[in-house]
C-alpha positions as CSV (number, residue, x, y, z in Angstrom):
1,M,5.0,-4.5,36.8
2,N,5.7,-1.4,34.7
3,S,2.7,-0.1,32.9
4,G,2.8,0.3,29.1
5,K,2.1,3.3,26.9
6,V,-0.7,4.3,24.5
7,I,0.0,6.3,21.4
8,L,-3.1,7.9,19.9
9,V,-2.4,8.1,16.2
10,G,-4.4,9.9,13.5
11,A,-4.2,7.7,10.5
12,G,-5.4,10.4,8.1
13,P,-8.3,10.2,5.6
14,G,-7.2,7.0,3.8
15,D,-4.3,7.6,1.5
16,A,-1.3,6.0,3.2
17,G,0.9,8.7,1.8
18,L,-0.8,11.2,4.1
19,L,0.2,9.3,7.3
20,T,2.7,11.3,9.2
21,L,6.3,10.2,9.7
22,R,5.7,10.0,13.5
23,G,2.5,8.0,13.0
24,A,4.4,5.5,10.8
25,E,7.2,5.2,13.4
26,A,4.7,4.5,16.2
27,I,2.8,1.9,14.1
28,G,6.1,0.2,13.4
29,A,6.9,-0.2,17.1
30,A,3.4,-1.3,18.2
31,E,2.7,-4.5,20.1
32,V,-1.1,-4.0,20.1
33,V,-3.0,-1.9,17.5
34,V,-6.6,-0.9,18.3
35,Y,-8.1,0.4,15.0
36,D,-11.3,1.8,13.5
37,R,-13.3,1.1,10.4
38,L,-12.0,4.1,8.5
39,V,-8.3,3.0,8.7
40,S,-7.4,2.0,5.2
41,D,-6.0,-1.4,4.2
42,E,-2.8,0.3,3.0
43,I,-2.1,1.5,6.5
44,L,-3.1,-1.8,8.1
45,D,-0.5,-3.5,5.8
46,M,2.1,-1.4,7.6
47,L,1.5,-3.0,11.0
48,P,4.2,-5.3,12.4
49,R,3.5,-8.9,11.7
50,G,3.6,-9.9,15.4
51,A,1.3,-7.1,16.6
52,E,-2.0,-8.0,18.0
53,R,-4.9,-6.4,16.1
54,I,-8.1,-5.4,17.8
55,F,-10.9,-4.0,15.6
56,V,-13.3,-1.6,17.3
57,G,-14.9,-0.1,14.2
58,K,-18.0,2.0,14.2
59,Q,-20.7,2.7,11.6
60,S,-23.7,4.9,11.9
61,G,-26.1,3.1,14.2
62,N,-23.7,0.2,14.7
63,H,-20.9,0.3,17.2
64,A,-18.9,-2.9,17.0
65,V,-17.4,-2.1,20.4
66,P,-19.0,0.6,22.7
67,Q,-16.7,3.6,23.5
68,D,-16.5,2.6,27.2
69,E,-15.2,-0.8,26.2
70,I,-12.6,0.7,23.9
71,N,-11.3,2.8,26.8
72,K,-11.1,-0.4,28.9
73,I,-9.2,-2.3,26.2
74,L,-6.6,0.4,26.0
75,L,-6.2,0.5,29.8
76,K,-6.0,-3.3,30.2
77,N,-3.3,-3.7,27.6
78,A,-1.3,-0.7,29.0
79,L,-1.5,-2.3,32.5
80,D,0.0,-5.4,30.9
81,G,3.1,-3.4,30.0
82,K,2.4,-3.2,26.3
83,L,3.0,-0.4,23.7
84,I,-0.5,0.2,22.2
85,V,-1.3,2.3,19.2
86,R,-4.8,3.5,19.0
87,L,-5.3,4.1,15.3
88,K,-8.1,6.4,14.3
89,G,-9.1,7.7,10.9
90,G,-8.4,11.4,10.3
91,D,-7.3,13.4,13.3
92,P,-8.1,11.9,16.7
93,F,-9.0,15.2,18.3
94,L,-11.3,16.4,15.5
95,F,-14.7,14.7,16.2
96,G,-12.7,11.5,16.9
97,R,-13.4,11.2,20.6
98,G,-9.7,11.1,21.3
99,G,-10.1,13.2,24.4
100,E,-12.5,10.7,25.9
101,E,-10.1,7.8,25.3
102,L,-7.4,9.6,27.2
103,E,-9.4,10.3,30.3
104,L,-9.3,6.8,31.7
105,L,-5.6,6.5,30.9
106,Q,-4.8,9.8,32.7
107,Q,-6.8,8.8,35.7
108,N,-4.8,5.5,36.0
109,G,-1.4,7.1,35.5
110,I,-0.8,5.5,32.1
111,A,1.7,7.3,29.8
112,F,0.2,8.4,26.5
113,E,1.1,10.4,23.4
114,V,-1.0,12.0,20.7
115,V,0.1,12.0,17.1
116,P,-2.1,14.4,15.0
117,G,-3.4,13.2,11.7
118,V,-4.4,14.8,8.4
119,T,-8.1,15.5,8.7
120,S,-10.5,14.6,5.9
121,A,-12.1,18.0,6.3
122,F,-9.3,19.5,4.4
123,A,-7.7,16.6,2.6
124,A,-10.8,15.3,0.9
125,P,-11.7,18.7,-0.7
126,A,-8.1,19.1,-1.8
127,Y,-8.2,15.7,-3.6
128,A,-11.5,16.9,-5.2
129,G,-9.9,20.1,-6.5
130,I,-11.7,22.2,-3.9
131,P,-9.5,24.7,-1.9
132,V,-11.4,25.3,1.4
133,T,-10.2,28.9,1.4
134,H,-9.6,31.2,-1.5
135,R,-9.4,35.0,-1.2
136,D,-11.7,35.6,-4.1
137,F,-14.5,33.5,-2.5
138,C,-14.2,33.4,1.3
139,S,-12.1,34.3,4.3
140,S,-13.0,31.5,6.7
141,V,-13.7,27.8,6.9
142,H,-15.9,26.0,9.4
143,V,-15.8,22.3,10.3
144,I,-19.1,21.0,11.7
145,T,-20.2,17.5,12.7
146,G,-23.3,16.4,10.9
147,H,-23.8,13.6,13.4
148,A,-26.6,13.8,16.0
149,R,-26.4,11.9,19.3
150,A,-28.5,8.8,19.5
151,G,-32.1,9.8,20.0
152,G,-31.3,13.5,19.7
153,E,-31.5,16.2,17.1
154,L,-28.8,18.1,15.2
155,S,-27.4,21.0,17.3
156,I,-26.2,23.4,14.6
157,D,-26.6,27.2,14.6
158,F,-27.5,27.5,10.9
159,P,-28.1,31.3,11.0
160,A,-24.6,31.8,12.4
161,L,-23.0,29.6,9.7
162,V,-24.9,31.4,6.9
163,K,-23.9,34.8,8.3
164,A,-20.2,33.8,8.5
165,D,-20.3,33.4,4.7
166,G,-17.3,31.0,4.7
167,T,-16.7,27.5,3.5
168,L,-18.7,24.9,5.5
169,V,-17.4,21.3,5.8
170,F,-19.8,18.9,7.4
171,L,-18.3,15.6,8.6
172,M,-20.4,12.4,9.3
173,G,-23.4,14.0,7.7
174,V,-24.7,11.4,5.2
175,A,-27.7,10.4,7.3
176,T,-28.6,14.0,8.1
177,M,-27.8,15.7,4.8
178,G,-31.3,16.6,3.9
179,E,-31.8,18.2,7.3
180,I,-28.4,20.1,6.9
181,T,-29.1,21.6,3.5
182,G,-32.7,22.4,4.4
183,G,-31.5,24.2,7.6
184,L,-29.0,26.3,5.6
185,I,-31.6,27.4,3.1
186,A,-34.2,28.1,5.8
187,A,-31.5,30.3,7.5
188,G,-31.2,32.4,4.3
189,M,-28.5,30.7,2.2
190,A,-29.0,31.2,-1.5
191,A,-30.4,28.0,-3.1
192,D,-27.8,28.1,-5.9
193,M,-24.8,28.1,-3.5
194,P,-22.3,25.6,-4.9
195,A,-21.9,22.4,-2.9
196,A,-20.1,19.1,-3.2
197,I,-20.3,15.6,-1.7
198,I,-17.0,13.7,-1.5
199,E,-17.2,10.0,-0.8
200,N,-14.2,8.0,0.2
201,G,-12.0,11.1,0.1
202,T,-8.4,10.6,-0.9
203,R,-8.9,6.9,-1.6
204,P,-8.7,5.4,-5.1
205,N,-12.5,4.9,-5.1
206,Q,-13.1,8.6,-4.3
207,R,-16.3,9.8,-5.9
208,V,-17.3,13.5,-6.1
209,T,-20.7,14.9,-6.7
210,L,-21.0,18.6,-7.5
211,G,-24.2,20.6,-7.3
212,T,-26.0,23.3,-5.3
213,V,-27.1,23.4,-1.7
214,S,-30.7,23.0,-2.8
215,G,-30.1,20.0,-5.1
216,I,-27.2,18.1,-3.6
217,Y,-29.3,16.0,-1.3
218,A,-31.3,14.6,-4.2
219,L,-28.1,14.0,-6.2
220,A,-26.6,12.1,-3.2
221,R,-29.7,10.0,-2.9
222,D,-29.9,9.2,-6.6
223,R,-26.2,8.2,-6.7
224,G,-26.4,6.1,-3.5
225,V,-23.8,8.0,-1.6
226,K,-22.7,6.1,1.5
227,S,-20.4,6.8,4.5
228,P,-17.6,7.8,4.7
229,A,-18.6,11.0,2.9
230,L,-18.5,14.7,3.7
231,L,-20.5,17.7,2.5
232,V,-18.8,20.9,1.4
233,V,-20.9,24.1,1.0
234,G,-19.5,27.3,-0.4
235,R,-18.5,29.2,-3.5
236,V,-15.1,27.4,-3.5
237,C,-16.9,24.3,-4.7
238,S,-17.3,26.0,-8.1
239,L,-13.6,25.3,-8.6
240,G,-13.9,21.6,-8.2
241,E,-14.3,20.7,-11.9
242,R,-11.4,22.9,-13.0
243,F,-9.0,21.7,-10.3
244,D,-9.9,18.0,-10.1
245,W,-6.3,16.6,-10.4
246,F,-7.0,13.4,-8.5
247,G,-10.0,12.3,-10.7
248,N,-7.9,12.8,-13.8
249,L,-5.0,10.5,-12.9
250,P,-4.4,8.0,-15.7
251,L,-5.2,4.8,-13.7
252,K,-8.1,6.3,-11.7
253,G,-10.8,3.7,-11.3
254,R,-8.5,0.7,-12.1
255,R,-8.1,-2.1,-9.5
256,I,-4.8,-3.8,-9.7
257,A,-3.4,-6.7,-7.6
258,V,0.3,-6.6,-6.8
259,T,1.8,-10.0,-5.9
260,R,5.4,-9.1,-5.0
261,P,6.8,-10.1,-1.7
262,R,5.9,-7.7,1.1
263,D,9.4,-6.4,1.5
264,R,9.8,-5.7,-2.3
265,A,6.3,-4.4,-3.1
266,G,6.7,-0.8,-2.2
267,T,8.1,0.7,-5.4
268,L,5.5,-0.9,-7.7
269,T,2.6,-0.3,-5.3
270,N,3.5,3.3,-4.7
271,R,4.0,4.1,-8.4
272,L,0.6,2.6,-9.3
273,R,-1.2,4.4,-6.5
274,A,0.4,7.7,-7.5
275,L,-1.1,7.1,-11.0
276,G,-4.5,6.7,-9.4
277,A,-4.9,2.9,-9.3
278,E,-6.6,1.1,-6.4
279,V,-3.9,-1.3,-5.5
280,I,-4.7,-4.6,-3.7
281,A,-1.5,-5.8,-2.0
282,Y,-1.5,-9.6,-2.3
283,P,2.0,-10.9,-1.4
284,C,1.8,-14.6,-2.2
285,I,5.5,-15.4,-1.9
286,E,8.3,-14.4,0.5
287,T,12.0,-15.2,0.3
288,E,14.0,-16.9,3.1
289,H,17.7,-16.8,3.4
290,I,19.2,-20.4,3.7
291,E,20.9,-20.7,7.0
292,R,24.1,-22.7,7.6
293,N,24.8,-22.7,3.9
294,V,28.1,-24.6,3.8
295,P,28.5,-24.6,-0.1
296,A,28.0,-20.9,-0.2
297,E,30.3,-20.2,2.7
298,T,33.0,-22.5,1.2
299,A,32.7,-20.7,-2.2
300,L,33.1,-17.3,-0.6
301,R,36.1,-18.4,1.4
302,D,37.7,-19.6,-1.9
303,I,36.4,-16.6,-4.0
304,A,39.7,-16.2,-5.8
305,R,39.0,-19.4,-7.9
306,Y,36.1,-17.5,-9.6
307,K,36.2,-14.8,-12.3
308,W,32.6,-13.7,-12.0
309,L,29.8,-13.7,-9.4
310,A,26.3,-13.7,-10.9
311,L,23.3,-12.5,-9.0
312,T,19.8,-12.9,-10.3
313,S,17.7,-10.9,-7.9
314,P,17.8,-8.4,-5.0
315,S,17.1,-11.3,-2.7
316,G,20.4,-12.8,-3.8
317,V,22.1,-9.6,-2.8
318,S,20.5,-9.7,0.6
319,S,21.6,-13.3,1.1
320,L,25.1,-12.3,0.0
321,C,25.2,-9.7,2.8
322,E,24.0,-12.3,5.3
323,L,26.7,-14.7,4.2
324,L,29.5,-12.1,4.4
325,G,28.3,-11.2,7.9
326,G,28.3,-14.8,8.9
327,L,32.0,-15.0,7.8
328,N,32.8,-11.9,9.7
329,A,33.7,-10.4,6.3
330,D,32.6,-7.5,4.1
331,A,32.6,-6.4,0.5
332,R,36.4,-6.4,0.4
333,L,36.3,-10.2,0.3
334,L,34.8,-9.9,-3.3
335,A,37.8,-8.0,-4.7
336,P,39.0,-10.9,-6.9
337,V,35.8,-11.2,-8.8
338,K,33.7,-9.2,-11.2
339,I,29.9,-9.0,-10.5
340,A,27.1,-9.6,-12.9
341,A,23.5,-8.5,-12.1
342,V,20.5,-9.7,-13.9
343,G,18.8,-6.2,-14.0
344,S,18.5,-2.7,-12.6
345,A,16.8,-3.8,-9.4
346,T,19.6,-6.2,-8.6
347,S,22.2,-3.6,-9.6
348,D,20.5,-1.0,-7.4
349,A,20.5,-3.5,-4.5
350,L,24.3,-3.9,-4.9
351,A,24.8,-0.1,-5.0
352,E,23.0,0.2,-1.7
353,I,25.7,-1.9,-0.1
354,G,28.5,-0.1,-1.9
355,L,29.1,-2.5,-4.7
356,R,29.0,-1.8,-8.5
357,A,27.8,-4.3,-11.0
358,D,30.4,-4.8,-13.7
359,F,27.8,-6.2,-16.1
360,V,24.1,-5.7,-16.4
361,P,22.5,-7.0,-19.7
362,E,20.5,-4.6,-21.8
363,K,17.5,-7.0,-21.6
364,Y,16.9,-8.0,-18.0
365,S,16.6,-11.8,-18.1
366,A,18.5,-14.9,-17.0
367,A,19.1,-15.8,-20.6
368,A,20.6,-12.4,-21.4
369,L,22.7,-12.6,-18.3
370,A,24.1,-16.0,-19.4
371,R,24.8,-14.8,-22.9
372,G,26.6,-11.8,-21.6
373,L,28.8,-14.0,-19.4
374,T,29.7,-16.3,-22.3
375,E,31.3,-13.2,-23.9
376,R,33.1,-12.1,-20.8
377,V,34.3,-15.1,-18.9
378,P,38.0,-15.9,-20.0
379,P,39.0,-19.5,-21.0
380,A,38.9,-21.9,-18.1
381,G,37.3,-19.2,-16.0
382,R,34.6,-20.2,-13.4
383,V,31.4,-18.4,-12.5
384,L,29.8,-18.5,-9.1
385,I,26.0,-18.2,-9.2
386,F,24.0,-17.1,-6.1
387,R,20.3,-17.4,-6.6
388,A,17.0,-19.1,-5.5
389,E,16.7,-22.7,-4.7
390,E,14.4,-23.2,-7.7
391,G,16.3,-21.1,-10.3
392,A,15.3,-20.9,-14.0
393,G,17.2,-23.3,-16.2
394,D,18.1,-20.8,-18.9
395,L,21.1,-19.4,-17.1
396,T,22.9,-22.7,-16.5
397,E,21.9,-24.3,-19.8
398,I,23.5,-21.5,-21.8
399,L,26.6,-21.6,-19.7
400,T,26.8,-25.4,-20.1
401,D,26.4,-25.2,-23.9
402,A,29.2,-22.6,-24.0
403,K,31.4,-25.0,-21.9
404,I,31.8,-22.4,-19.1
405,L,32.5,-23.8,-15.7
406,Y,30.2,-22.7,-12.9
407,D,29.0,-23.4,-9.4
408,D,25.2,-22.9,-9.0
409,I,24.5,-22.4,-5.3
410,A,21.1,-21.7,-3.8
411,V,21.3,-18.9,-1.2
412,Y,17.6,-18.3,-0.6
413,R,14.3,-20.2,-1.0
414,T,10.9,-19.0,-2.0
415,K,7.9,-19.7,0.3
416,Y,4.3,-19.5,-0.9
417,I,1.9,-17.7,1.4
418,S,-1.9,-17.0,1.2
419,E,-2.8,-14.6,4.0
420,K,-5.7,-12.9,2.1
421,S,-6.7,-15.7,-0.3
422,A,-10.4,-15.7,0.6
423,A,-10.7,-12.0,-0.1
424,M,-8.7,-12.3,-3.4
425,A,-10.9,-15.2,-4.5
426,A,-14.0,-13.1,-3.9
427,A,-12.6,-10.2,-5.8
428,L,-11.7,-12.4,-8.8
429,R,-15.1,-14.1,-8.9
430,G,-16.8,-10.7,-8.5
431,N,-15.0,-9.3,-11.5
432,E,-13.5,-6.6,-9.2
433,L,-10.0,-6.9,-10.6
434,D,-8.8,-5.2,-13.7
435,L,-5.3,-6.5,-13.7
436,V,-2.8,-8.6,-11.7
437,C,0.9,-7.8,-11.7
438,F,3.5,-10.6,-11.7
439,T,7.2,-9.8,-11.3
440,S,8.5,-13.4,-11.4
441,A,7.3,-16.9,-12.4
442,S,7.2,-17.7,-8.7
443,T,4.6,-15.0,-8.0
444,V,2.4,-16.6,-10.7
445,R,2.7,-20.0,-9.0
446,G,2.1,-18.5,-5.6
447,F,-1.0,-16.6,-6.8
448,A,-2.5,-19.7,-8.5
449,E,-1.7,-22.1,-5.7
450,S,-3.1,-19.7,-3.0
451,L,-6.4,-19.4,-4.9
452,A,-6.6,-23.1,-5.6
453,A,-6.9,-23.6,-1.9
454,E,-10.1,-21.4,-2.1
455,G,-11.5,-23.6,-4.9
456,V,-10.5,-21.2,-7.8
457,S,-9.7,-23.2,-10.9
458,E,-7.3,-22.0,-13.6
459,K,-10.2,-21.7,-16.0
460,E,-11.3,-18.7,-14.0
461,F,-8.0,-17.0,-14.8
462,S,-8.9,-16.7,-18.5
463,Q,-10.9,-13.5,-18.0
464,L,-8.1,-11.8,-16.1
465,T,-5.2,-10.0,-17.6
466,A,-1.7,-10.4,-16.1
467,A,0.9,-7.7,-16.4
468,C,4.2,-9.5,-16.6
469,I,7.7,-8.2,-16.1
470,G,9.5,-10.5,-18.5
471,S,9.2,-13.4,-20.9
472,A,9.7,-16.1,-18.3
473,T,7.0,-14.6,-16.2
474,E,4.7,-14.3,-19.2
475,A,5.2,-18.0,-20.1
476,A,4.3,-19.0,-16.5
477,A,1.2,-16.8,-16.6
478,R,0.0,-18.1,-20.0
479,G,0.6,-21.6,-18.7
480,R,-2.0,-20.9,-16.0
481,G,-4.5,-19.5,-18.5
482,F,-4.1,-15.7,-18.1
483,K,-4.3,-13.2,-20.9
484,T,-1.0,-11.3,-20.7
485,I,0.6,-8.0,-21.4
486,T,4.4,-8.0,-21.0
487,A,7.0,-5.3,-20.3
488,K,9.6,-4.9,-23.1
489,N,12.3,-5.1,-20.5
490,A,12.2,-6.6,-17.0
491,S,12.0,-3.4,-15.0
492,I,9.4,-1.7,-12.9
493,D,9.5,1.3,-15.2
494,E,8.7,-0.8,-18.2
495,L,6.0,-2.7,-16.4
496,I,4.3,0.6,-15.5
497,N,4.6,1.7,-19.1
498,V,2.9,-1.5,-20.4
499,I,0.1,-1.0,-17.9
500,L,-0.4,2.6,-19.0
501,E,-0.4,1.5,-22.7
502,G,-3.0,-1.1,-22.0
503,K,-5.4,0.9,-19.9
C-alpha cells in the first residue's frame, strides 16, 4: 500500500482572509484534517464536507490529546494512504511544535510538506494599530514564548531583552504575565514603558488593552483577559490608539448570522467581515439540481417556440448549465430567445457563462420581473420559466392576469439543513445575536424549522431583528415573528446598506 502525505498548514491568527493561498488549496484537497483549538470557525467552514475531522486542541494546563498521540494520529492516517492536513493556528514552526510532529513522519518515510502561516506575533499588533517596528522607536523586534514547561519556570533572559531596546512580543503569556512584566522591570526597564495586551487578535471579538509595563498586568486581571492573548512591550505601543483601524470598523462588535446556502454565502459573509462584524455562518438551505428533468429538456430542445427565458436566481442559471451539458449543447442553443433575470446576482451568474440578460428589472423581485415581461412579450408569445420547485406565486399570477402564455418548470429544489442548529439555538437564547440575514423566503423557513427541532418557538424570534433582501423575504420573516429591516432593492449592496443604517 502506498503511504499518504501530511501537509503541515499554518492557519494564521484567526481571520480567514490571512490564510495563504497554498494553505487554502491544501485544505480543499484534504481527506483528513487534524486541527487545534485556535483554528477559527471561518477556516473550519472551508474544509471539504467529506473530510474526516480530528480535534486535538490544547489549552493551558489541558491537553485534549497529548503531543505523542497527535504524532501517532498523523502517522497512522498517512500509512493508510490518506492526504492529511495538520492545521495549526499561526505559523507551525513558531512555537507551534511543528518540527516535533515531522520527526516521526520523517523516521517512517512519510512524505510531508510545510505551508507557513501568518503569525499572530505580527498580525495581532497590526490589527491593533501597533507596528512592531518603526524607525522612530526601535530597530528590532523579538518574539518570546511566555509559556513555561509543566512544573518548570520561565527561561527568559530579561536583562538581554531590556538591553536590546526593541519591541517585545510575548506569546502564550497570559498565565505568566505578572512574572514577565516583573522580570522586565527588575532588569531595568522603565516602569512607564508602553505595553499592550491583544486578546483574540485579528478576530471580530479582538480586544485591546493599552497601558504601561508596570500596570498592564493589573489591567489584564481587572478586564478578565483570557487566552489566546499576547503581550507587546515597547514604545511602538504608544501608536495603538492613533492607528487602531480594526477597532473602528463600522460593524465592530456586531454578531450577525448569515443563512445563505454554503456555495452562495461568500460575498455577503466577506463583506460583513470586512466591515468588522463577527459573522456566524449558518447555511440552513441548499439547492439541488433536478436530475433527469424531462420537461426542462423537452423545452430546451424546442426552445424556438419561446420568446423569453426567465430565470429567478443564480441557482436557476447553474441548473440551466447542467441541462445544456446533459443535452450535449451550449449557450448557442438559446439563440432564439431573449433572457430575463430577476436581479443583479442572476444577471452576474449569466455573465459568468458568457450570456447577457436582455432584461433586469430596476426593482429585483419576481413581481417586477413579471410586470416587465408583460410589457415585452409580443402577442401570442410564450415565456419559459426555469426556477425552484416551490417558486413564489407572484410571477405566474401576473403573467396569467396579463394572458401571457408560459411554461413554469422547476429545475432545482430547496433542501432544508440544520448542521449547527444546537449552537445557533444557544446563541439565540443567550442573546448573542444582533442580527440574522435572510436572502430569500426559503432561508427564513429553513432557519425557523431548523431551530424548531431544538425546541425554539417562534415567540423567541420576536426579540431578534432580521435583515431581509426584499419584500417577499420580509413578509416571510414577519410571519415568523421577527422584527425586520429591509433592503430597498433585492441586492447584496442594498442589504449591506440597510444593515449599516440600522447599526
